[in-house]
Short mmCIF file of the C-alpha atoms (twelve columns), coordinates in Angstrom:
data_MODEL
# 
_entry.id   MODEL 
# 
loop_
_atom_site.group_PDB 
_atom_site.id 
_atom_site.type_symbol 
_atom_site.label_atom_id 
_atom_site.label_alt_id 
_atom_site.label_comp_id 
_atom_site.label_asym_id 
_atom_site.label_seq_id 
_atom_site.Cartn_x 
_atom_site.Cartn_y 
_atom_site.Cartn_z 
_atom_site.pdbx_PDB_model_num 
ATOM 1   C CA . MET A 1   21.775  -12.691 13.576  1 
ATOM 2   C CA . THR A 2   18.131  -14.287 12.622  1 
ATOM 3   C CA . ASP A 3   17.519  -13.153 9.001   1 
ATOM 4   C CA . GLU A 4   15.213  -15.223 6.813   1 
ATOM 5   C CA . ARG A 5   17.357  -14.940 3.827   1 
ATOM 6   C CA . PRO A 6   21.036  -16.044 3.308   1 
ATOM 7   C CA . PRO A 7   23.548  -13.476 2.146   1 
ATOM 8   C CA . ARG A 8   24.011  -13.210 -1.577  1 
ATOM 9   C CA . ALA A 9   27.269  -15.060 -2.955  1 
ATOM 10  C CA . VAL A 10  29.953  -13.680 -5.284  1 
ATOM 11  C CA . LYS A 11  31.016  -16.192 -7.727  1 
ATOM 12  C CA . SER A 12  34.672  -15.848 -9.092  1 
ATOM 13  C CA . HIS A 13  37.032  -18.019 -11.060 1 
ATOM 14  C CA . ALA A 14  36.111  -16.858 -14.544 1 
ATOM 15  C CA . ARG A 15  32.580  -17.211 -13.654 1 
ATOM 16  C CA . LEU A 16  29.905  -14.430 -13.914 1 
ATOM 17  C CA . SER A 17  30.246  -12.140 -10.926 1 
ATOM 18  C CA . ILE A 18  26.998  -10.819 -9.216  1 
ATOM 19  C CA . SER A 19  26.988  -8.467  -6.450  1 
ATOM 20  C CA . ALA A 20  24.287  -6.527  -4.655  1 
ATOM 21  C CA . SER A 21  23.810  -3.031  -5.768  1 
ATOM 22  C CA . ARG A 22  22.180  -0.016  -3.730  1 
ATOM 23  C CA . GLN A 23  20.722  1.321   -6.950  1 
ATOM 24  C CA . PRO A 24  16.884  1.259   -6.855  1 
ATOM 25  C CA . ARG A 25  15.505  -1.487  -9.109  1 
ATOM 26  C CA . SER A 26  12.814  -0.216  -11.277 1 
ATOM 27  C CA . LEU A 27  10.242  -2.710  -12.071 1 
ATOM 28  C CA . MET A 28  9.279   -0.811  -15.213 1 
ATOM 29  C CA . ASP A 29  12.183  -1.014  -17.155 1 
ATOM 30  C CA . ASP A 30  10.133  -1.901  -20.539 1 
ATOM 31  C CA . PRO A 31  6.963   0.068   -20.361 1 
ATOM 32  C CA . PRO A 32  7.053   3.903   -20.846 1 
ATOM 33  C CA . ARG A 33  6.686   6.074   -17.732 1 
ATOM 34  C CA . VAL A 34  4.333   9.222   -18.120 1 
ATOM 35  C CA . LYS A 35  6.087   12.425  -17.190 1 
ATOM 36  C CA . GLY A 36  5.358   13.157  -13.571 1 
ATOM 37  C CA . ALA A 37  3.943   9.911   -13.045 1 
ATOM 38  C CA . TRP A 38  2.925   8.708   -9.350  1 
ATOM 39  C CA . THR A 39  5.754   6.465   -8.091  1 
ATOM 40  C CA . ALA A 40  6.135   4.223   -4.907  1 
ATOM 41  C CA . LYS A 41  9.462   3.476   -4.018  1 
ATOM 42  C CA . ILE A 42  9.617   0.302   -1.301  1 
ATOM 43  C CA . VAL A 43  12.513  -0.301  0.846   1 
ATOM 44  C CA . THR A 44  12.307  -4.050  1.645   1 
ATOM 45  C CA . LEU A 45  14.428  -6.935  2.409   1 
ATOM 46  C CA . PHE A 46  12.346  -8.950  -0.380  1 
ATOM 47  C CA . PRO A 47  12.087  -6.777  -3.469  1 
ATOM 48  C CA . GLU A 48  11.148  -10.066 -5.331  1 
ATOM 49  C CA . ALA A 49  7.649   -9.677  -3.549  1 
ATOM 50  C CA . PHE A 50  6.880   -6.871  -5.882  1 
ATOM 51  C CA . PRO A 51  4.982   -6.117  -8.286  1 
ATOM 52  C CA . GLY A 52  2.935   -8.977  -7.017  1 
ATOM 53  C CA . THR A 53  -0.899  -8.429  -7.408  1 
ATOM 54  C CA . LEU A 54  0.159   -4.917  -8.134  1 
ATOM 55  C CA . GLY A 55  1.044   -6.167  -11.718 1 
ATOM 56  C CA . LEU A 56  -2.397  -7.714  -12.372 1 
ATOM 57  C CA . SER A 57  -5.602  -6.484  -13.979 1 
ATOM 58  C CA . LEU A 58  -6.332  -2.777  -13.887 1 
ATOM 59  C CA . LEU A 59  -3.237  -1.565  -11.774 1 
ATOM 60  C CA . GLY A 60  -0.698  -3.791  -13.970 1 
ATOM 61  C CA . ARG A 61  -2.391  -2.350  -17.319 1 
ATOM 62  C CA . ALA A 62  -1.939  1.366   -15.888 1 
ATOM 63  C CA . ARG A 63  1.430   0.410   -14.847 1 
ATOM 64  C CA . ASP A 64  2.285   -0.748  -18.263 1 
ATOM 65  C CA . LEU A 65  0.841   2.603   -19.787 1 
ATOM 66  C CA . GLY A 66  3.337   4.488   -17.393 1 
ATOM 67  C CA . LEU A 67  0.431   5.786   -15.435 1 
ATOM 68  C CA . TRP A 68  2.199   5.043   -12.302 1 
ATOM 69  C CA . ALA A 69  5.861   3.547   -11.616 1 
ATOM 70  C CA . LEU A 70  7.272   1.120   -8.760  1 
ATOM 71  C CA . GLU A 71  10.742  0.907   -7.755  1 
ATOM 72  C CA . THR A 72  12.234  -1.241  -4.971  1 
ATOM 73  C CA . ILE A 73  15.043  -0.564  -2.953  1 
ATOM 74  C CA . ASP A 74  16.777  -3.744  -1.381  1 
ATOM 75  C CA . LEU A 75  17.839  -3.285  2.123   1 
ATOM 76  C CA . ARG A 76  20.299  -5.997  2.161   1 
ATOM 77  C CA . PRO A 77  23.108  -4.043  0.380   1 
ATOM 78  C CA . PHE A 78  23.013  -1.585  3.094   1 
ATOM 79  C CA . GLY A 79  23.869  -4.181  5.629   1 
ATOM 80  C CA . ILE A 80  26.923  -3.855  7.990   1 
ATOM 81  C CA . GLY A 81  29.908  -6.422  7.271   1 
ATOM 82  C CA . ARG A 82  31.003  -9.266  5.364   1 
ATOM 83  C CA . HIS A 83  27.461  -10.771 5.917   1 
ATOM 84  C CA . ARG A 84  25.444  -7.653  5.242   1 
ATOM 85  C CA . ASN A 85  23.876  -7.836  8.746   1 
ATOM 86  C CA . VAL A 86  20.686  -5.771  8.797   1 
ATOM 87  C CA . ASP A 87  19.296  -6.252  12.021  1 
ATOM 88  C CA . ASP A 88  20.601  -6.848  15.679  1 
ATOM 89  C CA . THR A 89  19.381  -7.738  19.182  1 
ATOM 90  C CA . PRO A 90  16.777  -5.215  20.973  1 
ATOM 91  C CA . ALA A 91  18.410  -2.883  23.364  1 
ATOM 92  C CA . GLY A 92  17.537  -4.030  27.053  1 
ATOM 93  C CA . GLY A 93  16.852  -7.344  26.177  1 
ATOM 94  C CA . GLY A 94  13.732  -9.477  24.725  1 
ATOM 95  C CA . ALA A 95  12.930  -11.880 22.028  1 
ATOM 96  C CA . GLY A 96  13.524  -11.412 18.262  1 
ATOM 97  C CA . MET A 97  15.683  -8.887  16.072  1 
ATOM 98  C CA . VAL A 98  15.354  -5.265  15.452  1 
ATOM 99  C CA . LEU A 99  16.066  -3.339  11.927  1 
ATOM 100 C CA . ARG A 100 19.026  -1.310  12.465  1 
ATOM 101 C CA . ALA A 101 19.251  2.400   12.352  1 
ATOM 102 C CA . ASP A 102 22.052  2.837   10.386  1 
ATOM 103 C CA . VAL A 103 20.980  0.357   7.800   1 
ATOM 104 C CA . VAL A 104 17.412  1.422   7.156   1 
ATOM 105 C CA . GLY A 105 18.415  5.128   7.427   1 
ATOM 106 C CA . ALA A 106 21.039  4.720   4.538   1 
ATOM 107 C CA . ALA A 107 18.525  3.076   2.402   1 
ATOM 108 C CA . LEU A 108 15.768  5.614   3.238   1 
ATOM 109 C CA . SER A 109 18.524  8.223   2.180   1 
ATOM 110 C CA . GLN A 110 18.976  6.668   -1.211  1 
ATOM 111 C CA . ALA A 111 15.185  6.359   -1.685  1 
ATOM 112 C CA . ALA A 112 15.118  10.146  -1.029  1 
ATOM 113 C CA . ARG A 113 17.191  11.224  -3.527  1 
ATOM 114 C CA . GLY A 114 15.069  12.947  -6.301  1 
ATOM 115 C CA . THR A 115 12.247  13.432  -4.331  1 
ATOM 116 C CA . PRO A 116 10.665  16.411  -2.450  1 
ATOM 117 C CA . PRO A 117 11.176  17.027  1.284   1 
ATOM 118 C CA . ASP A 118 7.652   17.784  1.822   1 
ATOM 119 C CA . PRO A 119 5.594   15.023  3.523   1 
ATOM 120 C CA . GLU A 120 2.493   16.303  1.579   1 
ATOM 121 C CA . ARG A 121 4.263   15.770  -1.743  1 
ATOM 122 C CA . TRP A 122 5.861   12.746  -0.895  1 
ATOM 123 C CA . PRO A 123 4.997   10.798  2.059   1 
ATOM 124 C CA . VAL A 124 7.311   8.472   3.876   1 
ATOM 125 C CA . VAL A 125 5.318   5.396   5.658   1 
ATOM 126 C CA . TYR A 126 6.389   2.706   7.580   1 
ATOM 127 C CA . LEU A 127 3.778   -0.209  7.569   1 
ATOM 128 C CA . SER A 128 3.077   -1.170  11.289  1 
ATOM 129 C CA . PRO A 129 0.491   -2.734  13.423  1 
ATOM 130 C CA . ARG A 130 0.860   0.116   15.905  1 
ATOM 131 C CA . GLY A 131 0.259   2.838   12.860  1 
ATOM 132 C CA . THR A 132 -2.748  5.057   11.941  1 
ATOM 133 C CA . PRO A 133 -5.336  2.616   10.474  1 
ATOM 134 C CA . LEU A 134 -5.524  3.217   6.609   1 
ATOM 135 C CA . THR A 135 -8.847  4.831   5.574   1 
ATOM 136 C CA . GLN A 136 -9.956  5.975   2.183   1 
ATOM 137 C CA . ALA A 137 -9.328  9.455   2.975   1 
ATOM 138 C CA . MET A 138 -5.894  8.625   3.415   1 
ATOM 139 C CA . ALA A 139 -5.428  6.826   0.078   1 
ATOM 140 C CA . ARG A 140 -7.034  9.806   -1.686  1 
ATOM 141 C CA . ARG A 141 -4.358  12.020  0.168   1 
ATOM 142 C CA . TYR A 142 -1.571  9.780   -0.907  1 
ATOM 143 C CA . ALA A 143 -3.043  9.502   -4.332  1 
ATOM 144 C CA . GLN A 144 -2.781  13.450  -4.545  1 
ATOM 145 C CA . ALA A 145 0.780   13.467  -3.572  1 
ATOM 146 C CA . GLU A 146 3.589   12.853  -6.431  1 
ATOM 147 C CA . GLY A 147 4.668   9.586   -5.070  1 
ATOM 148 C CA . MET A 148 5.561   7.939   -1.874  1 
ATOM 149 C CA . THR A 149 8.357   5.916   -0.175  1 
ATOM 150 C CA . LEU A 150 7.097   2.802   1.794   1 
ATOM 151 C CA . LEU A 151 9.325   0.872   4.527   1 
ATOM 152 C CA . CYS A 152 8.630   -2.519  4.867   1 
ATOM 153 C CA . GLY A 153 9.786   -3.904  8.602   1 
ATOM 154 C CA . ARG A 154 10.708  -7.329  9.312   1 
ATOM 155 C CA . PHE A 155 11.162  -9.121  12.752  1 
ATOM 156 C CA . GLU A 156 10.210  -7.131  15.722  1 
ATOM 157 C CA . GLY A 157 10.441  -3.889  13.880  1 
ATOM 158 C CA . VAL A 158 12.430  -1.030  13.233  1 
ATOM 159 C CA . ASP A 159 14.815  1.354   15.513  1 
ATOM 160 C CA . GLU A 160 12.859  3.799   16.679  1 
ATOM 161 C CA . ARG A 161 15.531  6.419   16.020  1 
ATOM 162 C CA . VAL A 162 15.141  6.108   12.116  1 
ATOM 163 C CA . LEU A 163 11.495  6.791   12.390  1 
ATOM 164 C CA . GLU A 164 11.857  10.015  14.358  1 
ATOM 165 C CA . GLN A 165 14.976  11.071  12.110  1 
ATOM 166 C CA . PHE A 166 13.081  10.732  8.843   1 
ATOM 167 C CA . GLY A 167 9.488   11.750  10.434  1 
ATOM 168 C CA . ILE A 168 7.996   8.819   8.967   1 
ATOM 169 C CA . GLU A 169 4.167   8.183   9.146   1 
ATOM 170 C CA . GLU A 170 3.074   4.800   10.747  1 
ATOM 171 C CA . VAL A 171 0.063   3.213   8.790   1 
ATOM 172 C CA . SER A 172 -1.500  -0.287  9.941   1 
ATOM 173 C CA . ILE A 173 -3.951  -2.246  7.573   1 
ATOM 174 C CA . GLY A 174 -5.610  -3.789  10.587  1 
ATOM 175 C CA . ASP A 175 -5.424  -5.057  14.215  1 
ATOM 176 C CA . PHE A 176 -3.067  -8.090  13.425  1 
ATOM 177 C CA . VAL A 177 0.733   -8.858  13.065  1 
ATOM 178 C CA . LEU A 178 2.008   -10.126 9.409   1 
ATOM 179 C CA . THR A 179 5.660   -11.440 9.138   1 
ATOM 180 C CA . GLY A 180 6.396   -8.563  7.389   1 
ATOM 181 C CA . GLY A 181 5.354   -5.172  5.580   1 
ATOM 182 C CA . GLU A 182 5.511   -6.285  2.025   1 
ATOM 183 C CA . VAL A 183 1.846   -7.607  1.810   1 
ATOM 184 C CA . ALA A 184 0.711   -4.529  3.673   1 
ATOM 185 C CA . ALA A 185 2.684   -2.307  1.100   1 
ATOM 186 C CA . GLN A 186 0.998   -3.766  -1.620  1 
ATOM 187 C CA . VAL A 187 -2.571  -3.319  -0.048  1 
ATOM 188 C CA . LEU A 188 -1.858  0.493   0.801   1 
ATOM 189 C CA . ILE A 189 -0.297  0.949   -2.888  1 
ATOM 190 C CA . ASP A 190 -3.551  -0.895  -4.471  1 
ATOM 191 C CA . ALA A 191 -5.964  1.324   -2.213  1 
ATOM 192 C CA . THR A 192 -3.829  4.540   -3.644  1 
ATOM 193 C CA . VAL A 193 -3.073  3.997   -6.999  1 
ATOM 194 C CA . ARG A 194 -6.806  3.040   -8.328  1 
ATOM 195 C CA . LEU A 195 -7.507  6.643   -7.305  1 
ATOM 196 C CA . ILE A 196 -4.956  8.219   -9.864  1 
ATOM 197 C CA . PRO A 197 -7.046  9.458   -12.644 1 
ATOM 198 C CA . GLY A 198 -7.191  7.090   -15.634 1 
ATOM 199 C CA . VAL A 199 -6.331  3.797   -13.816 1 
ATOM 200 C CA . LEU A 200 -9.728  2.687   -13.226 1 
ATOM 201 C CA . GLY A 201 -11.064 3.970   -16.514 1 
ATOM 202 C CA . ASN A 202 -14.365 4.539   -15.097 1 
ATOM 203 C CA . ALA A 203 -14.073 7.388   -12.473 1 
ATOM 204 C CA . GLU A 204 -17.599 6.740   -11.060 1 
ATOM 205 C CA . SER A 205 -16.502 3.239   -9.955  1 
ATOM 206 C CA . ALA A 206 -14.398 5.070   -7.145  1 
ATOM 207 C CA . VAL A 207 -17.000 7.382   -6.494  1 
ATOM 208 C CA . GLU A 208 -19.853 4.922   -5.627  1 
ATOM 209 C CA . GLU A 209 -17.940 2.362   -3.660  1 
ATOM 210 C CA . SER A 210 -17.739 1.446   0.197   1 
ATOM 211 C CA . HIS A 211 -16.249 4.478   2.200   1 
ATOM 212 C CA . SER A 212 -16.059 7.013   -0.465  1 
ATOM 213 C CA . ASN A 213 -18.843 8.857   1.175   1 
ATOM 214 C CA . GLY A 214 -18.535 7.492   4.717   1 
ATOM 215 C CA . LEU A 215 -20.761 4.488   4.078   1 
ATOM 216 C CA . LEU A 216 -20.516 0.897   3.018   1 
ATOM 217 C CA . GLU A 217 -21.419 0.037   -0.290  1 
ATOM 218 C CA . HIS A 218 -25.038 -1.063  -1.150  1 
ATOM 219 C CA . PRO A 219 -25.594 -4.630  -2.660  1 
ATOM 220 C CA . GLN A 220 -24.742 -5.469  -6.219  1 
ATOM 221 C CA . TYR A 221 -26.371 -7.829  -8.570  1 
ATOM 222 C CA . THR A 222 -26.195 -9.000  -12.303 1 
ATOM 223 C CA . LYS A 223 -27.650 -11.698 -14.418 1 
ATOM 224 C CA . PRO A 224 -29.249 -13.896 -14.377 1 
ATOM 225 C CA . PRO A 225 -32.547 -12.128 -13.150 1 
ATOM 226 C CA . GLU A 226 -33.138 -14.947 -10.674 1 
ATOM 227 C CA . TRP A 227 -30.779 -17.505 -9.396  1 
ATOM 228 C CA . GLU A 228 -31.728 -20.400 -6.961  1 
ATOM 229 C CA . GLY A 229 -35.159 -18.942 -6.046  1 
ATOM 230 C CA . ARG A 230 -33.516 -15.678 -5.473  1 
ATOM 231 C CA . ALA A 231 -34.658 -12.561 -7.496  1 
ATOM 232 C CA . ILE A 232 -32.735 -9.333  -8.010  1 
ATOM 233 C CA . PRO A 233 -34.928 -6.466  -6.292  1 
ATOM 234 C CA . GLU A 234 -37.569 -5.087  -8.302  1 
ATOM 235 C CA . VAL A 235 -36.720 -1.784  -8.276  1 
ATOM 236 C CA . LEU A 236 -33.335 -2.048  -9.736  1 
ATOM 237 C CA . MET A 237 -35.309 -3.770  -12.849 1 
ATOM 238 C CA . SER A 238 -37.527 -0.625  -12.762 1 
ATOM 239 C CA . GLY A 239 -35.524 1.562   -14.776 1 
ATOM 240 C CA . HIS A 240 -36.632 4.529   -12.632 1 
ATOM 241 C CA . HIS A 241 -33.065 6.078   -11.882 1 
ATOM 242 C CA . GLY A 242 -34.697 8.245   -8.849  1 
ATOM 243 C CA . HIS A 243 -35.966 5.086   -7.244  1 
ATOM 244 C CA . ILE A 244 -32.660 3.126   -7.611  1 
ATOM 245 C CA . GLU A 245 -30.679 5.971   -6.210  1 
ATOM 246 C CA . ALA A 246 -32.991 6.038   -3.062  1 
ATOM 247 C CA . TRP A 247 -32.941 2.055   -2.563  1 
ATOM 248 C CA . ARG A 248 -29.113 2.083   -2.910  1 
ATOM 249 C CA . ARG A 249 -28.762 4.979   -0.406  1 
ATOM 250 C CA . GLU A 250 -31.304 3.231   1.939   1 
ATOM 251 C CA . MET A 251 -29.321 -0.248  1.731   1 
ATOM 252 C CA . SER A 252 -25.894 1.607   2.178   1 
ATOM 253 C CA . GLU A 253 -27.120 3.147   5.384   1 
ATOM 254 C CA . LYS A 254 -29.009 0.146   6.541   1 
ATOM 255 C CA . LEU A 255 -25.523 -1.986  5.826   1 
ATOM 256 C CA . THR A 256 -23.626 0.527   7.615   1 
ATOM 257 C CA . ALA A 257 -25.450 0.953   10.784  1 
ATOM 258 C CA . GLU A 258 -25.834 -2.831  10.835  1 
ATOM 259 C CA . ARG A 259 -22.035 -3.721  10.248  1 
ATOM 260 C CA . ARG A 260 -20.184 -0.784  11.212  1 
ATOM 261 C CA . PRO A 261 -21.812 1.218   13.873  1 
ATOM 262 C CA . ASP A 262 -18.842 3.303   14.405  1 
ATOM 263 C CA . LEU A 263 -18.796 4.599   10.836  1 
ATOM 264 C CA . TRP A 264 -22.623 5.087   11.396  1 
ATOM 265 C CA . GLU A 265 -22.038 7.255   14.280  1 
ATOM 266 C CA . LYS A 266 -19.624 9.305   12.411  1 
ATOM 267 C CA . HIS A 267 -21.935 9.771   9.488   1 
ATOM 268 C CA . LYS A 268 -24.924 10.710  11.638  1 
ATOM 269 C CA . ALA A 269 -22.466 13.390  13.357  1 
ATOM 270 C CA . GLY A 270 -21.284 14.659  10.271  1 
ATOM 271 C CA . LYS A 271 -24.908 15.342  9.122   1 
ATOM 272 C CA . GLY A 272 -25.632 16.912  12.136  1 
ATOM 273 C CA . ASP A 273 -28.153 14.171  13.559  1 
# 
């Protein structure tokens, strides 16, 4: 057993008794929830990691308004035995520990209650470094669903059988390895929730940013007009919207070609170049 958190103790002798519960913990007990609001259910060993940054700024305000909801399902209560073990040694040998299929499966079954079985309406995602790289197009697809369930891995990963049993989609936020999936889950939720109508306030913000049209975003400027000898490009001060739009498009194409040749090639292929 190599878990990172000790089992929860149960007090007795006339003291308050506290025990783990298998019921999902809503992080929106006080704010209202708009009917049909997009909901993220997160299966994790560390429910206290949420909402984290998701509770700040525009996303936090939208959560307070009930435009989206967040629930955590603590993996620990589904553990086996007196110590609520959630992992075991890998079959065939090797370093580290693997999250058990029976434990994770029970938690996912709990998370699935009340959700549609159609993965288009309710995707189930495991945050994994071997998964499909997260893209803006994927975030748009998730935002159009009714909600989603995210499984946060730990240790050496999750028993493959539970991924197969639940038809889980594996998603990666980059070619690197984290100690767990909680940070990755917050990244995915952030990318998704901001696309839900009403969350950003100004819908145009999501249209003009990087990756929305297959290109990186153009440079941005604001006051003062000159800083440290560097002036805002004259075209942006001209008031000529056509010229400004053309300049921004040119800069987006230039940056994409320089910094992301892979995206640039896809963009050209899409235009038939």
